[in-house]
MILUM-278267 format. One line per 10 residues: their letters; for each residue x, y, z of N, C-alpha, C, CB. Coordinates in nm, 2 decimals, always signed. Glycine has a CB too. Layout:
BEGIN
A = X:Y:Z:X:Y:Z:X:Y:Z:X:Y:Z; ...
This chain:
BEGIN
XXXXXXXXXX = +0.07:-0.08:+0.01:+0.01:+0.01:+0.00:+0.07:+0.13:-0.01:-0.05:-0.01:+0.07; +0.07:+0.23:-0.04:+0.13:+0.35:-0.06:+0.08:+0.44:-0.01:+0.14:+0.37:-0.16; +0.09:+0.57:+0.09:+0.03:+0.62:+0.20:-0.05:+0.75:+0.10:+0.16:+0.67:+0.32; -0.12:+0.81:+0.16:-0.19:+0.89:+0.11:-0.10:+1.04:+0.11:-0.32:+0.88:+0.19; -0.11:+1.09:+0.03:-0.01:+1.26:+0.00:-0.11:+1.37:+0.05:+0.03:+1.32:-0.20; -0.05:+1.45:+0.03:-0.13:+1.59:+0.07:-0.12:+1.69:-0.07:-0.04:+1.68:+0.23; -0.18:+1.77:-0.07:-0.23:+1.88:-0.22:-0.12:+1.96:-0.17:-0.41:+1.98:-0.25; -0.02:+2.02:-0.24:+0.05:+2.15:-0.22:-0.05:+2.28:-0.21:+0.16:+2.17:-0.35; -0.10:+2.36:-0.12:-0.15:+2.44:-0.14:-0.14:+2.58:-0.04:-0.24:+2.39:-0.18; -0.26:+2.62:-0.01:-0.26:+2.74:+0.07:-0.31:+2.69:+0.20:-0.34:+2.85:+0.00
XXXXXXXXXX = -0.30:+2.80:+0.29:-0.40:+2.72:+0.44:-0.54:+2.78:+0.40:-0.35:+2.80:+0.64; -0.57:+2.61:+0.44:-0.76:+2.62:+0.48:-0.79:+2.65:+0.60:-0.85:+2.48:+0.46; -0.91:+2.75:+0.63:-0.93:+2.75:+0.72:-1.08:+2.74:+0.78:-0.88:+2.83:+0.74; -1.13:+2.68:+0.88:-1.32:+2.64:+0.91:-1.24:+2.54:+1.02:-1.45:+2.52:+0.73; -1.39:+2.54:+1.07:-1.43:+2.42:+1.19:-1.37:+2.28:+1.10:-1.64:+2.40:+1.23; -1.41:+2.25:+1.01:-1.38:+2.12:+0.95:-1.23:+2.10:+0.92:-1.47:+2.10:+0.81; -1.11:+2.14:+0.94:-0.98:+2.16:+0.97:-0.90:+2.17:+1.08:-0.96:+2.25:+0.93; -0.81:+2.04:+1.06:-0.71:+2.01:+1.19:-0.57:+2.03:+1.12:-0.73:+1.83:+1.26; -0.49:+2.07:+1.23:-0.38:+2.09:+1.12:-0.23:+2.05:+1.22:-0.38:+2.28:+1.05; -0.14:+1.99:+1.14:-0.02:+1.96:+1.23:+0.09:+1.98:+1.14:-0.02:+1.81:+1.28
XXXXXXXXXX = +0.19:+1.98:+1.23:+0.38:+2.06:+1.16:+0.39:+1.92:+1.05:+0.57:+2.07:+1.32; +0.46:+1.97:+0.95:+0.48:+1.89:+0.82:+0.63:+1.89:+0.91:+0.45:+1.97:+0.62; +0.64:+1.73:+0.96:+0.76:+1.72:+1.02:+0.88:+1.67:+0.85:+0.74:+1.57:+1.16; +0.99:+1.74:+0.88:+1.12:+1.67:+0.79:+1.17:+1.54:+0.81:+1.25:+1.73:+0.81; +1.13:+1.43:+0.76:+1.17:+1.30:+0.80:+1.13:+1.21:+0.70:+1.10:+1.25:+0.93; +1.13:+1.07:+0.72:+1.10:+0.97:+0.60:+0.98:+0.92:+0.65:+1.22:+0.85:+0.56; +0.94:+0.93:+0.55:+0.75:+0.86:+0.56:+0.72:+0.68:+0.57:+0.66:+0.90:+0.38; +0.67:+0.68:+0.66:+0.70:+0.54:+0.63:+0.49:+0.50:+0.71:+0.91:+0.46:+0.75; +0.51:+0.37:+0.64:+0.40:+0.29:+0.68:+0.43:+0.16:+0.77:+0.34:+0.24:+0.55; +0.38:+0.18:+0.87:+0.43:+0.08:+1.01:+0.30:-0.03:+1.03:+0.45:+0.20:+1.19
XXXXXXXXXX = +0.37:-0.18:+1.03:+0.29:-0.26:+1.02:+0.29:-0.37:+1.14:+0.32:-0.29:+0.90; +0.22:-0.41:+1.18:+0.21:-0.51:+1.29:+0.12:-0.65:+1.27:+0.15:-0.44:+1.41; +0.18:-0.77:+1.24:+0.10:-0.87:+1.19:+0.23:-1.01:+1.27:+0.07:-0.86:+0.99; +0.10:-1.08:+1.36:+0.14:-1.16:+1.41:+0.28:-1.18:+1.49:+0.12:-1.21:+1.35; +0.29:-1.03:+1.59:+0.41:-0.97:+1.65:+0.51:-0.95:+1.57:+0.47:-1.05:+1.75; +0.50:-0.96:+1.48:+0.62:-0.89:+1.37:+0.60:-0.74:+1.34:+0.61:-0.97:+1.20; +0.72:-0.65:+1.34:+0.66:-0.54:+1.30:+0.77:-0.51:+1.16:+0.66:-0.41:+1.43; +0.73:-0.41:+1.08:+0.77:-0.38:+0.96:+0.75:-0.25:+0.95:+0.71:-0.47:+0.85; +0.85:-0.16:+0.90:+0.84:-0.04:+0.86:+0.87:-0.04:+0.70:+0.93:+0.03:+0.95; +0.80:+0.01:+0.61:+0.81:+0.05:+0.47:+0.82:+0.20:+0.45:+0.69:-0.01:+0.39
XXXXXXXXXX = +0.90:+0.24:+0.37:+0.87:+0.39:+0.36:+0.83:+0.38:+0.20:+1.02:+0.50:+0.41; +0.78:+0.56:+0.17:+0.69:+0.53:+0.09:+0.75:+0.49:-0.09:+0.60:+0.66:+0.11; +0.86:+0.46:-0.07:+0.91:+0.45:-0.18:+0.91:+0.27:-0.19:+1.05:+0.54:-0.19; +0.86:+0.19:-0.10:+0.87:+0.06:-0.08:+0.95:+0.04:-0.04:+0.86:-0.01:-0.16; +1.10:+0.05:+0.05:+1.20:+0.00:+0.09:+1.15:-0.07:+0.26:+1.31:+0.12:+0.06; +1.18:-0.19:+0.26:+1.17:-0.21:+0.42:+1.23:-0.12:+0.48:+1.23:-0.33:+0.49; +1.27:-0.09:+0.57:+1.33:+0.00:+0.62:+1.37:-0.02:+0.80:+1.22:+0.12:+0.58; +1.30:-0.17:+0.82:+1.28:-0.24:+0.95:+1.42:-0.21:+1.07:+1.26:-0.41:+0.91; +1.48:-0.28:+0.97:+1.61:-0.30:+1.04:+1.71:-0.16:+1.11:+1.70:-0.38:+0.91; +1.68:-0.06:+1.00:+1.75:+0.07:+1.06:+1.69:+0.13:+1.17:+1.76:+0.19:+0.96
XXXXXXXXXX = +1.58:+0.09:+1.22:+1.49:+0.13:+1.37:+1.44:+0.07:+1.44:+1.40:+0.20:+1.37; +1.56:+0.01:+1.51:+1.54:-0.13:+1.58:+1.46:-0.09:+1.74:+1.71:-0.22:+1.60; +1.44:+0.06:+1.74:+1.43:+0.11:+1.87:+1.27:+0.10:+1.85:+1.51:+0.27:+1.91; +1.21:+0.07:+1.72:+1.06:+0.08:+1.79:+0.99:-0.07:+1.73:+0.95:+0.24:+1.71; +1.08:-0.18:+1.79:+1.05:-0.33:+1.77:+0.97:-0.33:+1.88:+1.16:-0.45:+1.78; +0.94:-0.26:+2.01:+0.83:-0.30:+2.15:+0.68:-0.23:+2.05:+0.88:-0.18:+2.38; +0.68:-0.16:+1.92:+0.56:-0.14:+1.93:+0.48:-0.28:+1.87:+0.53:-0.01:+1.86; +0.52:-0.39:+1.80:+0.44:-0.49:+1.76:+0.33:-0.55:+1.83:+0.51:-0.57:+1.75; +0.39:-0.58:+1.98:+0.34:-0.64:+2.04:+0.19:-0.54:+2.11:+0.46:-0.68:+2.11; +0.24:-0.39:+2.14:+0.15:-0.33:+2.14:+0.02:-0.27:+2.02:+0.21:-0.25:+2.19
XXXXXXXXXX = +0.06:-0.32:+1.92:-0.03:-0.31:+1.81:-0.12:-0.37:+1.74:+0.03:-0.29:+1.75; -0.06:-0.51:+1.79:-0.16:-0.65:+1.74:-0.13:-0.62:+1.61:-0.34:-0.66:+1.77; -0.27:-0.65:+1.51:-0.26:-0.67:+1.38:-0.29:-0.51:+1.33:-0.39:-0.80:+1.33; -0.18:-0.42:+1.34:-0.23:-0.29:+1.30:-0.16:-0.22:+1.16:-0.20:-0.18:+1.44; -0.19:-0.14:+1.12:-0.12:-0.06:+1.01:-0.12:+0.14:+1.05:-0.21:-0.10:+0.85; +0.00:+0.19:+1.05:+0.01:+0.30:+1.11:+0.08:+0.40:+0.97:+0.10:+0.27:+1.26; +0.01:+0.50:+0.97:+0.12:+0.61:+0.88:+0.18:+0.71:+0.98:+0.04:+0.71:+0.75; +0.29:+0.73:+0.93:+0.38:+0.83:+1.04:+0.49:+0.86:+0.97:+0.43:+0.76:+1.18; +0.58:+0.93:+1.03:+0.72:+1.02:+0.97:+0.84:+0.97:+1.05:+0.70:+1.22:+1.00; +0.91:+0.93:+1.02:+1.05:+0.89:+1.12:+1.13:+1.02:+1.10:+1.14:+0.73:+1.08
XXXXXXXXXX = +1.14:+1.07:+1.21:+1.27:+1.20:+1.24:+1.38:+1.15:+1.32:+1.22:+1.35:+1.32; +1.49:+1.23:+1.31:+1.56:+1.24:+1.39:+1.64:+1.39:+1.44:+1.62:+1.14:+1.35; +1.65:+1.44:+1.54:+1.66:+1.56:+1.63:+1.81:+1.61:+1.61:+1.63:+1.50:+1.79; +1.84:+1.71:+1.57:+2.01:+1.79:+1.60:+1.95:+1.87:+1.65:+2.12:+1.86:+1.47; +1.99:+1.88:+1.78:+1.94:+2.01:+1.84:+1.82:+2.06:+1.87:+1.98:+2.09:+1.78; +1.74:+1.92:+1.89:+1.56:+2.00:+1.91:+1.51:+1.97:+1.78:+1.53:+2.19:+1.94; +1.55:+2.03:+1.69:+1.54:+2.00:+1.49:+1.54:+1.87:+1.47:+1.69:+2.06:+1.38; +1.44:+1.86:+1.38:+1.41:+1.75:+1.29:+1.56:+1.80:+1.21:+1.23:+1.76:+1.19; +1.62:+1.68:+1.15:+1.73:+1.68:+1.05:+1.73:+1.58:+0.98:+1.86:+1.69:+1.09; +1.75:+1.65:+0.81:+1.73:+1.55:+0.73:+1.88:+1.48:+0.74:+1.67:+1.60:+0.58
XXXXXXXXXX = +2.01:+1.56:+0.79:+2.13:+1.51:+0.76:+2.12:+1.38:+0.86:+2.24:+1.61:+0.79; +2.11:+1.42:+0.95:+2.11:+1.30:+1.11:+2.03:+1.13:+1.06:+1.95:+1.39:+1.29; +1.93:+1.21:+0.95:+1.85:+1.10:+0.93:+1.92:+1.04:+0.82:+1.69:+1.12:+0.91; +1.99:+1.11:+0.72:+2.05:+1.03:+0.64:+2.17:+0.90:+0.66:+2.08:+1.12:+0.57; +2.23:+1.01:+0.79:+2.33:+0.91:+0.85:+2.28:+0.79:+0.92:+2.41:+0.97:+0.94; +2.16:+0.80:+0.98:+2.11:+0.67:+1.05:+2.08:+0.55:+0.93:+1.95:+0.71:+1.15; +2.02:+0.65:+0.77:+1.96:+0.53:+0.68:+2.12:+0.48:+0.64:+1.84:+0.58:+0.53; +2.23:+0.54:+0.64:+2.36:+0.47:+0.61:+2.43:+0.44:+0.70:+2.43:+0.54:+0.55; +2.38:+0.40:+0.77:+2.43:+0.33:+0.91:+2.56:+0.35:+0.98:+2.42:+0.20:+0.90; +2.53:+0.52:+0.97:+2.66:+0.61:+1.03:+2.62:+0.68:+1.13:+2.73:+0.71:+0.93
XXXXXXXXXX = +2.47:+0.67:+1.17:+2.43:+0.79:+1.23:+2.41:+0.72:+1.42:+2.26:+0.86:+1.14; +2.42:+0.80:+1.48:+2.42:+0.74:+1.63:+2.30:+0.79:+1.69:+2.54:+0.78:+1.73; +2.25:+0.90:+1.63:+2.13:+0.97:+1.70:+2.00:+0.87:+1.67:+2.11:+1.13:+1.64; +1.93:+0.88:+1.80:+1.79:+0.80:+1.79:+1.72:+0.88:+1.74:+1.73:+0.76:+1.91; +1.61:+0.77:+1.67:+1.49:+0.81:+1.61:+1.38:+0.83:+1.68:+1.45:+0.73:+1.53; +1.31:+0.90:+1.61:+1.11:+0.92:+1.68:+1.07:+0.94:+1.57:+1.03:+1.05:+1.80; +0.92:+0.80:+1.64:+0.85:+0.77:+1.53:+0.75:+0.86:+1.52:+0.79:+0.63:+1.52; +0.70:+0.94:+1.44:+0.60:+1.07:+1.48:+0.43:+1.02:+1.37:+0.71:+1.27:+1.39; +0.38:+0.90:+1.47:+0.26:+0.90:+1.41:+0.17:+0.99:+1.42:+0.22:+0.81:+1.45; +0.05:+0.99:+1.29:-0.04:+1.08:+1.25:-0.16:+1.01:+1.20:+0.01:+1.16:+1.14
XXXXXXXXXX = -0.15:+0.88:+1.19:-0.29:+0.81:+1.14:-0.27:+0.68:+1.14:-0.34:+0.86:+1.01; -0.40:+0.59:+1.16:-0.41:+0.47:+1.14:-0.51:+0.39:+1.03:-0.43:+0.44:+1.25; -0.45:+0.30:+0.97:-0.54:+0.27:+0.87:-0.58:+0.12:+0.92:-0.49:+0.29:+0.72; -0.53:+0.08:+1.02:-0.60:-0.08:+1.05:-0.61:-0.13:+1.21:-0.50:-0.21:+0.97; -0.68:-0.19:+1.28:-0.67:-0.19:+1.39:-0.72:-0.37:+1.45:-0.73:-0.07:+1.43; -0.68:-0.43:+1.47:-0.71:-0.58:+1.51:-0.79:-0.65:+1.40:-0.78:-0.59:+1.65; -0.71:-0.60:+1.24:-0.73:-0.67:+1.14:-0.84:-0.57:+1.05:-0.78:-0.80:+1.18; -0.92:-0.50:+1.12:-1.02:-0.44:+1.04:-1.00:-0.29:+0.97:-1.14:-0.44:+1.14; -1.00:-0.29:+0.86:-1.00:-0.13:+0.78:-1.03:-0.05:+0.87:-1.12:-0.09:+0.66; -0.97:+0.09:+0.86:-1.01:+0.20:+0.90:-1.04:+0.33:+0.80:-0.91:+0.23:+0.99
XXXXXXXXXX = -0.96:+0.22:+0.69:-0.95:+0.39:+0.58:-1.08:+0.44:+0.54:-0.88:+0.37:+0.41; -1.22:+0.35:+0.55:-1.32:+0.46:+0.48:-1.34:+0.57:+0.61:-1.50:+0.38:+0.42; -1.29:+0.56:+0.72:-1.40:+0.63:+0.82:-1.32:+0.77:+0.82:-1.42:+0.56:+1.00; -1.36:+0.87:+0.92:-1.35:+1.01:+0.93:-1.21:+0.98:+0.97:-1.45:+1.09:+1.01; -1.08:+1.08:+0.92:-0.99:+1.12:+0.99:-0.97:+1.16:+1.15:-0.97:+1.20:+0.92; -1.11:+1.22:+1.15:-1.14:+1.25:+1.34:-1.17:+1.11:+1.41:-1.29:+1.36:+1.39; -1.25:+0.98:+1.33:-1.29:+0.89:+1.40:-1.16:+0.79:+1.41:-1.42:+0.83:+1.35; -1.06:+0.82:+1.30:-0.94:+0.76:+1.31:-0.83:+0.81:+1.39:-0.90:+0.75:+1.21; -0.86:+0.92:+1.43:-0.77:+0.97:+1.53:-0.81:+0.91:+1.67:-0.77:+1.14:+1.53; -0.90:+0.98:+1.69:-0.95:+0.91:+1.83:-0.95:+0.79:+1.86:-1.06:+0.93:+1.86
XXXXXXXXXX = -0.97:+0.69:+1.74:-0.87:+0.55:+1.78:-0.76:+0.53:+1.80:-0.86:+0.46:+1.71; -0.69:+0.60:+1.78:-0.55:+0.66:+1.79:-0.49:+0.63:+1.87:-0.54:+0.78:+1.80; -0.56:+0.81:+1.91:-0.51:+0.82:+2.08:-0.58:+0.74:+2.17:-0.53:+0.97:+2.14; -0.67:+0.64:+2.18:-0.74:+0.54:+2.25:-0.61:+0.46:+2.28:-0.86:+0.46:+2.18; -0.54:+0.40:+2.17:-0.44:+0.34:+2.19:-0.33:+0.34:+2.29:-0.41:+0.37:+2.10; -0.30:+0.52:+2.31:-0.22:+0.53:+2.44:-0.09:+0.45:+2.37:-0.31:+0.45:+2.59; -0.01:+0.50:+2.25:+0.12:+0.46:+2.18:+0.19:+0.53:+2.23:+0.15:+0.47:+2.05; +0.16:+0.69:+2.28:+0.24:+0.79:+2.31:+0.37:+0.76:+2.39:+0.15:+0.88:+2.36; +0.49:+0.81:+2.36:+0.59:+0.79:+2.43:+0.64:+0.73:+2.53:+0.61:+0.85:+2.45; +0.65:+0.61:+2.48:+0.68:+0.48:+2.46:+0.77:+0.39:+2.36:+0.57:+0.46:+2.46
XXXXXXXXXX = +0.89:+0.36:+2.35:+0.95:+0.31:+2.22:+0.96:+0.43:+2.12:+0.85:+0.19:+2.15; +1.03:+0.50:+2.16:+1.01:+0.65:+2.08:+0.91:+0.67:+1.94:+1.15:+0.70:+2.02; +0.79:+0.61:+2.03:+0.66:+0.68:+1.96:+0.60:+0.80:+2.01:+0.56:+0.60:+1.95; +0.57:+0.90:+1.90:+0.48:+1.01:+1.97:+0.38:+1.05:+1.86:+0.56:+1.15:+2.02; +0.29:+1.12:+1.90:+0.15:+1.11:+1.82:+0.17:+1.27:+1.77:-0.03:+1.06:+1.94; +0.19:+1.26:+1.66:+0.16:+1.40:+1.62:+0.07:+1.49:+1.66:+0.12:+1.40:+1.52; +0.09:+1.61:+1.71:+0.02:+1.69:+1.80:-0.07:+1.74:+1.71:+0.10:+1.78:+1.88; -0.15:+1.72:+1.69:-0.28:+1.85:+1.64:-0.36:+1.91:+1.68:-0.36:+1.83:+1.59; -0.37:+2.06:+1.62:-0.41:+2.17:+1.63:-0.55:+2.21:+1.60:-0.33:+2.22:+1.57; -0.64:+2.29:+1.66:-0.72:+2.37:+1.58:-0.68:+2.51:+1.51:-0.82:+2.39:+1.65
XXXXXXXXXX = -0.54:+2.61:+1.52:-0.58:+2.69:+1.49:-0.45:+2.67:+1.38:-0.61:+2.79:+1.58; -0.50:+2.68:+1.27:-0.34:+2.70:+1.16:-0.31:+2.82:+1.13:-0.35:+2.65:+1.00; -0.32:+2.93:+1.14:-0.25:+3.04:+1.13:-0.19:+3.06:+1.21:-0.30:+3.13:+1.12; -0.20:+3.01:+1.35:-0.10:+3.05:+1.45:+0.01:+2.91:+1.45:-0.18:+3.07:+1.59; -0.04:+2.83:+1.40:+0.07:+2.67:+1.38:+0.17:+2.72:+1.25:-0.06:+2.49:+1.31; +0.11:+2.78:+1.18:+0.16:+2.81:+1.03:+0.32:+2.90:+1.07:+0.02:+2.93:+0.92; +0.26:+3.07:+1.16:+0.37:+3.11:+1.20:+0.43:+3.07:+1.32:+0.36:+3.22:+1.21; +0.44:+3.00:+1.37:+0.54:+2.93:+1.51:+0.59:+2.83:+1.44:+0.46:+2.86:+1.67; +0.54:+2.74:+1.34:+0.65:+2.68:+1.25:+0.75:+2.75:+1.15:+0.58:+2.60:+1.16; +0.70:+2.82:+1.12:+0.80:+2.91:+1.02:+0.95:+2.99:+1.16:+0.67:+3.09:+0.93
XXXXXXXXXX = +0.89:+3.05:+1.27:+0.94:+3.11:+1.37:+1.08:+2.97:+1.41:+0.80:+3.16:+1.49; +1.02:+2.90:+1.40:+1.10:+2.75:+1.46:+1.21:+2.69:+1.31:+0.94:+2.60:+1.50; +1.17:+2.73:+1.22:+1.21:+2.64:+1.12:+1.21:+2.53:+1.07:+1.27:+2.63:+1.12; +1.07:+2.51:+1.10:+1.01:+2.39:+1.09:+1.00:+2.40:+0.91:+0.85:+2.39:+1.18; +0.95:+2.25:+0.87:+0.93:+2.21:+0.74:+0.79:+2.34:+0.68:+0.88:+2.02:+0.75; +0.68:+2.30:+0.75:+0.57:+2.36:+0.72:+0.46:+2.30:+0.80:+0.54:+2.36:+0.58; +0.31:+2.36:+0.76:+0.19:+2.28:+0.81:+0.12:+2.18:+0.73:+0.10:+2.36:+0.86; +0.06:+2.10:+0.77:-0.05:+2.01:+0.65:-0.18:+2.04:+0.74:-0.03:+1.79:+0.63; -0.29:+2.07:+0.68:-0.48:+2.04:+0.71:-0.45:+1.97:+0.66:-0.62:+2.13:+0.68; -0.57:+1.94:+0.73:-0.62:+1.78:+0.71:-0.80:+1.82:+0.75:-0.53:+1.64:+0.85
XXXXXXXXXX = -0.89:+1.73:+0.64:-1.04:+1.81:+0.69:-1.05:+1.67:+0.76:-1.18:+1.87:+0.57; -1.18:+1.68:+0.87:-1.19:+1.59:+1.00:-1.29:+1.49:+0.94:-1.25:+1.68:+1.16; -1.34:+1.57:+0.80:-1.42:+1.43:+0.74:-1.35:+1.34:+0.66:-1.54:+1.46:+0.65; -1.22:+1.35:+0.63:-1.15:+1.27:+0.52:-1.14:+1.17:+0.51:-1.05:+1.27:+0.49; -1.17:+1.07:+0.46:-1.13:+0.94:+0.43:-0.99:+0.94:+0.44:-1.18:+0.89:+0.29; -0.94:+0.77:+0.40:-0.78:+0.76:+0.41:-0.78:+0.73:+0.29:-0.70:+0.67:+0.50; -0.67:+0.76:+0.14:-0.74:+0.73:+0.02:-0.59:+0.69:-0.02:-0.84:+0.85:-0.06; -0.51:+0.55:-0.01:-0.40:+0.52:-0.03:-0.34:+0.53:-0.18:-0.39:+0.40:+0.02; -0.22:+0.59:-0.22:-0.13:+0.62:-0.31:-0.19:+0.74:-0.39:-0.11:+0.50:-0.40; -0.28:+0.84:-0.37:-0.36:+0.93:-0.37:-0.34:+1.06:-0.31:-0.44:+0.89:-0.35
XXXXXXXXXX = -0.31:+1.15:-0.40:-0.24:+1.31:-0.36:-0.40:+1.39:-0.32:-0.14:+1.41:-0.54; -0.45:+1.38:-0.22:-0.62:+1.41:-0.23:-0.61:+1.56:-0.12:-0.74:+1.24:-0.14; -0.71:+1.62:-0.19:-0.76:+1.80:-0.15:-0.73:+1.77:+0.02:-0.99:+1.87:-0.21; -0.82:+1.67:+0.06:-0.85:+1.64:+0.25:-0.74:+1.66:+0.33:-0.89:+1.48:+0.29; -0.58:+1.67:+0.21:-0.51:+1.71:+0.34:-0.41:+1.78:+0.22:-0.44:+1.57:+0.47; -0.40:+1.90:+0.26:-0.35:+2.02:+0.21:-0.17:+2.05:+0.27:-0.48:+2.14:+0.26; -0.07:+2.08:+0.24:+0.02:+2.07:+0.32:+0.14:+2.23:+0.23:+0.09:+1.88:+0.33; +0.14:+2.30:+0.37:+0.19:+2.41:+0.32:+0.29:+2.44:+0.38:+0.11:+2.50:+0.32; +0.39:+2.47:+0.24:+0.55:+2.43:+0.28:+0.62:+2.58:+0.30:+0.64:+2.33:+0.13; +0.71:+2.57:+0.40:+0.82:+2.69:+0.43:+0.92:+2.71:+0.36:+0.89:+2.67:+0.55
XXXXX = +0.93:+2.58:+0.31:+1.07:+2.55:+0.22:+1.04:+2.43:+0.12:+1.21:+2.51:+0.33; +1.07:+2.44:+0.00:+1.05:+2.33:-0.09:+1.10:+2.18:-0.01:+1.14:+2.36:-0.24; +1.06:+2.08:-0.02:+1.11:+1.95:+0.02:+1.22:+1.93:-0.06:+1.01:+1.83:+0.01; +1.30:+1.85:+0.00:+1.46:+1.76:-0.10:+1.46:+1.65:-0.05:+1.65:+1.83:-0.08; +1.40:+1.57:-0.09:+1.45:+1.41:-0.01:+1.37:+1.37:-0.15:+1.37:+1.34:+0.22
């Protein structure tokens, strides 16, 4: 399965939108089946062995599928160079799995449920804070987050419609990315 992609655009506002930081890192689908964990990059590469710190997630997730971003911090800021070092086997910094969606749980597909329902399910799993796992924070005020991410020199913001289903492999207008600088990955 390919992850859903955001459409580049401008910040959209209204009660139907929620906002997250656009993280600089490696997009991964995280699948747990039969106690085995597998991390697959958006390019289809198995990167499980590169990030052993997430191994404990297999037992906690059961038969599930998450969407997220692996980030490596340097001075408290996501660093593309530090992540590249990890991918090459030369980096020593710990990675963080920033989870922002759940696509399957207990073998039940959640793709067609709304983002609000999927997020609620994800939060009930209480994955945050263990094994290098963090839930990507969600904000109600897009302009404030956009300004804060610019000041902190982060990549930008992703606006997501609360009623949006998850459409694998599609660049969907239900997710809109507002980048401060062009992505180079």
